[in-house]
N, C-alpha and C positions, 0 to 999 in steps of 0.2 A: 673298208670300214665295217662290212657286214659281220665279219668274224669278231671284231671288237664288240659290236652290239650284242652278239650271241653270247660271247664269253662273259661279258659284264653281267648280263642277265642271269646266266647260270651260276657264276661264281659268287657274285655279290648281291644279286637280286635287284639290280637297278636297270630301269629301262630309259635309255637316252631319248630326250626330246629332239625334234628336228633342229632346234637352235643349238643344243649342246653338241649334236653330231657335227654341225657345220663348224662349230668352234674347234673341235678336235681335228677336223680336216685342215683348217687354217693353221692350227698349231703345228701339225706335222709338216705342212708345206713350208712354213717360215723356218722351222728348225732345220730341215734338210738344206735349205738355201743358205742360212747362216753358217751351218756346219762345214760348208765348203771352204770358208775362210777362217773360221774360229773353231778351235777344238772344244765344242760344247759337250759332245758325247761320242763315245767310241762306236755306238750303234748308228749306222749310216744308211739303213734301209727302212722303208715305211712299215713293213710287217714287224720288224724288231722294235721300232718306236712304239707301235700300238700295243704290243704285248709286254715288252720289258720296261717301258716307261709309263704309258697311259694306264694300262690295265693294272700293272704292279702298283702304281700310285693309288689307284682307286680301291685296292683291297683294304686300305685304311677304313673304308666305310663299314667293313665287317665289325669294327669296334664301335662305330658311332651310329649304327643303323637306327637305334631307338632314341638316341639323344645326341644330335650333332652339336659340335662346339660352336660358340658364338665368336670367340677370339682364338685364333690359331697362329702360332709362329713356326716357321719352317727354317731350320738351321742348316746351312750348307746346301742351299737349294739347287745350286748348279744352274741347269737350264730350266729351272722352275718345278722340279719334282721333289716331293709329291704335291706341293702347294697349289700350283696353277690348275692341274686337273681337278683337284678337290674343290677349288673355287668355281670352276665351271659347273660342277655338280651341285654345289651349295652356294648359290648366288648371294645370299644374305651374309655369308661369312665375312668377318673382318680378319683379313689375312696380312701377316707381315712376313716378307721373304728376306732372308738374310744370306748374303754371300760375300766372301772376302775378296774374290777375284772380280776386278772391275768389268772386264769384257763380258763375263757371264751375267753379271747384274745388269749390264746395259741391254743384253738380250731380253732378260726378264722384264725390264721396264718397257721395251719395245713390244713385247708380247702382250703385256697388260693393256697397252694403248691400242694395239691392233684389235684385240678381242673386246675392247670396251668394258673391261672389268672395273668395277667400282669398289671402294674401300679396300684397296691393296696398297701397302707400303713396302717399298723396296729399299733395303739398307745395306750399304757396304760396311761391314763391321765384323768383329770377332765375337763369338758367343760369350767369352769370358768378360768382355767389356759390357755387353748388354745386361748380363746377369747381375752386375753391380749398379746399373743405372736405375734411378728411381722410377723413371717412366716405363721401364720394362720389367723390373724385378717383381716376380710373383703377380704379374698382371694378366696372364693368359690362361684360358681354360685348358688348352693343350699345347704342348710343344712336340714337334715331330721332326725326324731326321731319317735320311736314307743314305747308307754307304758313306758315312762321315768319319766314324771312329769306332774303336772297340767300346763295348758297352760301359765298362767302368769310367772311361773318359767321357763318353757321350752323356752319361748321367750327370756329370758335373757341368756340362754345357746346357742341358735342357731343364733339369729340375729347378734351378734357381729362378727360372722364368715363369714357372707355373704356380698359380694360386693354390692354396690348400683346398682340397676338394676337387682339383683338376687332375690332369694326368699327362704322362709322357708316353709317346708311342715311337718305338724304334723299329724300322724295317730292317730285318736281318736275313742273311743267307743261312746255310745249313749249320753254321757255327752258333746260331742263336741260342740254343739251350745251354751250351757250354759257356758262352759269354754271360748269360743271365746268372748262372751259378757263380761265376767269378766276380760278378758285379754286385752280388747281394749286399755285401757290407757297405760298399760305396753308396748304393741306393738308400740304405738305411740311414747312413750318416747325413745324407743330403735331404732327408725328410720324405723319402719315398718308400713304397712297399710293392714288390712285384705282385701283380694281380693274376696275370695269365700269359701263356705263350700260345698263340694261335698259328697252327701250321697252315701254309698256303701252297697250293700247287697251281702254278701258272701253266695253261695249256701250251704244249710244245717246248717247255723249259724243264730240263732234267733236274736241276738243283732244287731241292725243297727250300722254301722260304718260311720265315716266321715273323709274326707281329709280336713284339715284346711290349706288353702293356703294364705300365707302372702307375699306381695311384699316388698322388701327393697327399700324405696324411699329416704332415707337420711342417712348420716353416723351416726353410733352409737356414742353417746357422750362419751368423756373420763370419766373413772370411772366405766364404765360398760363393762363386767360383774363385779360385786362386788366379794369380796374374796370368796374362796371355802366355801360352806355351807350357805352363807348369802342369796342368792336368794331363796333357799328353806325355810329358817327360816323366812325371811321377804320379801315376794314377793312384787313387785311394785304394788301399788294399787291407 
């Protein structure tokens, strides 16, 4: 864990407390144990989990260093990334984790309980359904996703959930700039505007990563998101 502490401090400017470090140790331990029976992640070693899951998730703090969100929704969270690491760092955060695969969501619920995390809601649902639901539509400060879909599709999943004045954060690999260019019209249609692309270099990881930051500047028009499956089948272009 020493390398995680050092990398997090140098890359993001965050110093982990003793309690936070213990939480990450427990997270790693439980994830490795569950991963023996359930395919939660293709990364099956502690070093990889710390770098490619924990540290990668926490690079989101580069966007929120000065103004952390109060309400965050994590779409397609899988084994809890990036939502649970962010909650460990921001204990006051009201977090909603969304995952359509039941076994993965079961792990998230277990992890929330084991770590004693408060104000975390775990939902087995599709983003298209939540974006039309009154209790979720335009109710969040930020919506975040990692490795879920191409950006034109992801924009239709995330932006309907974000209040005007909030933002969408997509964690992307080296295709981030090309995806952002391709998604420009979809983002505009859905009430967003690309603010910036932040390049990220994870220590020991060859591929460059990007944080695609989108401001929500106007309300998402009625009719978006479209029905389940349609955004992925026919992305806005």
